[in-house]
KOLDREN-40013 format. One line per field, with one value per atom (N, C-alpha, C, O): residue in three letters; x, y, z; atom name. Coordinates in Angstrom, 3 decimals, decimal comma, m for minus. Layout:
code = (ala;...)
xx = (X;...)
yy = (Y;...)
zz = (Z;...)
site = (CA;...)
***
This chain:
code = (unk;unk;unk;unk;unk;unk;unk;unk;unk;unk;unk;unk;unk;unk;unk;unk;unk;unk;unk;unk;unk;unk;unk;unk;unk;unk;unk;unk;unk;unk;unk;unk;unk;unk;unk;unk;unk;unk;unk;unk;unk;unk;unk;unk;unk;unk;unk;unk;unk;unk;unk;unk;unk;unk;unk;unk;unk;unk;unk;unk;unk;unk;unk;unk;unk;unk;unk;unk;unk;unk;unk;unk;unk;unk;unk;unk;unk;unk;unk;unk;unk;unk;unk;unk;unk;unk;unk;unk;unk;unk;unk;unk;unk;unk;unk;unk;unk;unk;unk;unk;unk;unk;unk;unk;unk;unk;unk;unk;unk;unk;unk;unk;unk;unk;unk;unk;unk;unk;unk;unk;unk;unk;unk;unk;unk;unk;unk;unk;unk;unk;unk;unk;unk;unk;unk;unk;unk;unk;unk;unk;unk;unk;unk;unk;unk;unk;unk;unk;unk;unk;unk;unk;unk;unk;unk;unk;unk;unk;unk;unk;unk;unk;unk;unk;unk;unk;unk;unk;unk;unk;unk;unk;unk;unk;unk;unk;unk;unk;unk;unk;unk;unk;unk;unk;unk;unk;unk;unk;unk;unk;unk;unk;unk;unk;unk;unk;unk;unk;unk;unk;unk;unk;unk;unk;unk;unk;unk;unk;unk;unk;unk;unk;unk;unk;unk;unk;unk;unk;unk;unk)
xx = (3,398;2,679;3,488;4,711;2,793;3,445;3,741;2,963;4,849;5,205;4,208;4,097;3,491;2,478;1,317;0,785;0,934;m0,118;0,349;m0,419;1,602;2,153;2,123;1,768;2,488;2,479;1,067;0,873;0,087;m1,298;m1,745;m2,405;m1,389;m1,738;m1,116;m1,774;0,130;0,814;0,095;m0,106;m0,285;m0,972;m2,296;m2,658;m3,018;m4,297;m4,107;m4,840;m3,132;m2,930;m2,298;m2,620;m1,406;m0,608;m0,737;m0,280;m1,347;m1,496;m2,944;m3,219;m3,872;m5,283;m5,898;m6,970;m5,233;m5,809;m7,088;m7,239;m7,981;m9,258;m9,075;m8,798;m9,235;m9,041;m9,962;m9,527;m11,231;m12,197;m11,812;m11,949;m11,337;m10,940;m9,728;m9,690;m8,740;m7,548;m7,886;m7,380;m8,740;m9,116;m9,939;m9,825;m10,769;m11,530;m10,573;m10,773;m9,553;m8,552;m7,724;m7,110;m7,701;m6,898;m7,626;m7,064;m8,847;m9,608;m8,915;m8,986;m8,250;m7,557;m6,072;m5,347;m5,627;m4,222;m4,188;m3,957;m4,415;m4,588;m3,377;m3,519;m2,209;m1,030;m1,120;m0,325;m2,071;m2,302;m3,326;m3,517;m3,981;m5,034;m4,465;m3,559;m5,007;m4,555;m5,181;m6,329;m4,403;m4,847;m4,411;m3,728;m4,809;m4,331;m2,804;m2,151;m2,239;m0,772;m0,092;0,947;m0,658;m0,030;m0,177;0,701;m1,288;m1,458;m0,416;0,183;m0,210;0,777;2,182;2,970;2,498;3,816;3,997;5,083;2,961;3,027;3,290;4,052;2,669;2,889;4,347;4,956;4,908;6,314;7,253;8,208;6,981;7,805;7,679;8,680;6,457;6,214;6,928;7,470;6,921;7,538;9,055;9,714;9,614;11,052;11,620;12,825;10,761;11,229;11,704;12,354;11,390;11,871;11,818;11,288;12,370;12,373;12,055;12,083;11,757;11,439;12,684;13,327;13,004;14,119;13,579;12,792;13,992;13,558;14,606;14,491;15,623;16,692;16,220;16,983)
yy = (m7,059;m5,979;m4,701;m4,691;m3,657;m2,364;m1,666;m1,764;m0,972;m0,266;0,844;1,245;1,337;2,362;1,765;2,413;0,539;m0,139;m0,403;m0,235;m0,814;m1,033;0,258;0,244;1,359;2,654;3,018;3,493;2,799;3,075;2,178;2,640;0,900;m0,018;0,440;0,431;0,834;1,310;2,533;2,647;3,432;4,647;4,330;4,984;3,343;2,998;2,235;2,454;1,343;0,506;1,261;0,990;2,201;2,797;4,313;4,870;4,987;6,439;6,895;8,095;5,944;6,293;6,824;7,428;6,608;7,047;6,262;5,122;6,868;6,240;5,318;5,774;4,020;3,022;3,271;3,206;3,555;3,773;4,975;4,938;6,024;7,228;6,931;7,334;6,226;5,901;4,957;5,123;3,962;3,045;3,744;3,413;4,709;5,478;6,246;6,299;6,828;7,549;6,648;7,112;5,354;4,402;3,875;3,077;4,300;3,788;4,070;3,255;5,205;5,547;5,209;5,434;4,672;4,294;2,990;3,013;1,862;0,591;0,152;m0,682;0,687;0,312;0,818;0,401;1,710;2,199;1,353;1,563;0,408;m0,385;m1,331;m2,117;m1,243;m2,083;m3,467;m3,625;m4,464;m5,855;m6,490;m5,862;m7,723;m8,458;m8,561;m8,496;m8,722;m8,828;m7,518;m7,536;m6,377;m5,101;m4,828;m4,218;m5,280;m5,146;m5,993;m5,539;m7,216;m8,099;m7,529;m7,586;m6,981;m6,376;m5,157;m4,947;m4,357;m3,195;m3,640;m2,999;m4,720;m5,269;m5,692;m5,435;m6,339;m6,764;m5,567;m5,596;m4,527;m3,319;m2,703;m2,342;m2,586;m1,991;m2,767;m2,174;m4,086;m4,934;m5,037;m5,689;m4,394;m4,380;m5,613;m5,858;m6,395;m7,615;m7,399;m8,271;m6,267;m5,951;m4,438;m3,723;m3,972;m2,547;m2,335;m3,270;m1,104;m0,749;m0,137;0,741;m0,613;m0,048;0,493;m0,174;1,683;2,284;2,124;2,716;1,330;1,111;0,236;m0,049)
zz = (m7,117;m6,530;m6,691;m6,550;m6,981;m7,209;m5,890;m4,940;m5,835;m4,597;m4,265;m3,106;m5,255;m4,986;m4,180;m3,279;m4,506;m3,747;m2,321;m1,374;m2,165;m0,837;m0,026;1,153;m0,645;0,037;0,485;1,604;m0,379;m0,003;1,145;2,076;1,081;2,166;3,474;4,515;3,425;4,634;5,195;6,404;4,319;4,757;5,440;6,418;4,940;5,558;6,856;7,820;6,887;8,072;9,238;10,395;8,946;10,016;10,162;11,159;9,195;9,288;9,252;9,275;9,194;9,256;7,973;8,005;6,843;5,566;5,278;5,718;4,554;4,203;2,996;1,887;3,230;2,177;0,981;m0,169;1,260;0,175;m0,683;m1,906;m0,050;m0,788;m1,674;m2,837;m1,121;m1,925;m3,070;m4,180;m2,809;m3,884;m4,952;m6,132;m4,559;m5,541;m6,457;m7,671;m5,874;m6,661;m7,550;m8,511;m7,235;m8,008;m9,242;m9,991;m9,462;m10,605;m11,932;m12,853;m12,039;m13,284;m13,238;m14,207;m12,117;m11,941;m11,143;m9,934;m11,805;m11,087;m10,261;m9,367;m10,539;m9,764;m8,327;m7,485;m8,025;m6,667;m5,901;m4,703;m6,567;m5,944;m4,895;m5,172;m3,698;m2,596;m2,677;m3,093;m2,272;m2,261;m0,941;m0,132;m0,742;0,432;0,404;1,446;m0,803;m0,933;m0,557;0,103;m0,965;m0,612;0,886;1,496;1,478;2,927;3,667;4,642;3,200;3,834;3,698;4,641;2,534;2,330;3,226;3,765;3,392;4,280;5,715;6,439;6,117;7,467;7,630;8,669;6,609;6,670;6,791;7,568;6,028;6,105;7,494;8,114;7,975;9,290;10,403;11,336;10,293;11,312;11,167;11,978;10,133;9,945;9,268;9,332;8,617;7,962;6,534;5,957;5,972;4,622;4,457;5,307;3,361;3,085;1,617;0,817;1,283;m0,091;m0,726;m0,151;m1,907;m2,658;m3,969;m4,641;m4,334;m5,599;m6,683;m7,757;m6,409;m7,408;m8,530;m9,452)
site = (N;CA;C;O;N;CA;C;O;N;CA;C;O;N;CA;C;O;N;CA;C;O;N;CA;C;O;N;CA;C;O;N;CA;C;O;N;CA;C;O;N;CA;C;O;N;CA;C;O;N;CA;C;O;N;CA;C;O;N;CA;C;O;N;CA;C;O;N;CA;C;O;N;CA;C;O;N;CA;C;O;N;CA;C;O;N;CA;C;O;N;CA;C;O;N;CA;C;O;N;CA;C;O;N;CA;C;O;N;CA;C;O;N;CA;C;O;N;CA;C;O;N;CA;C;O;N;CA;C;O;N;CA;C;O;N;CA;C;O;N;CA;C;O;N;CA;C;O;N;CA;C;O;N;CA;C;O;N;CA;C;O;N;CA;C;O;N;CA;C;O;N;CA;C;O;N;CA;C;O;N;CA;C;O;N;CA;C;O;N;CA;C;O;N;CA;C;O;N;CA;C;O;N;CA;C;O;N;CA;C;O;N;CA;C;O;N;CA;C;O;N;CA;C;O;N;CA;C;O;N;CA;C;O;N;CA;C;O;N;CA;C;O;N;CA;C;O)
***
């Protein structure tokens, strides 16, 4: 799963972003498309069980 999808999932789950709007914008950039896996990863990050590294 791409970290961009995780970021979008986090934004929808915890900041109130519109899922449909973000997924519409992801049509030309599929790495932004949210999935059940990106939602689960966002939950793990939110709960402090893992972190995102850009290294």
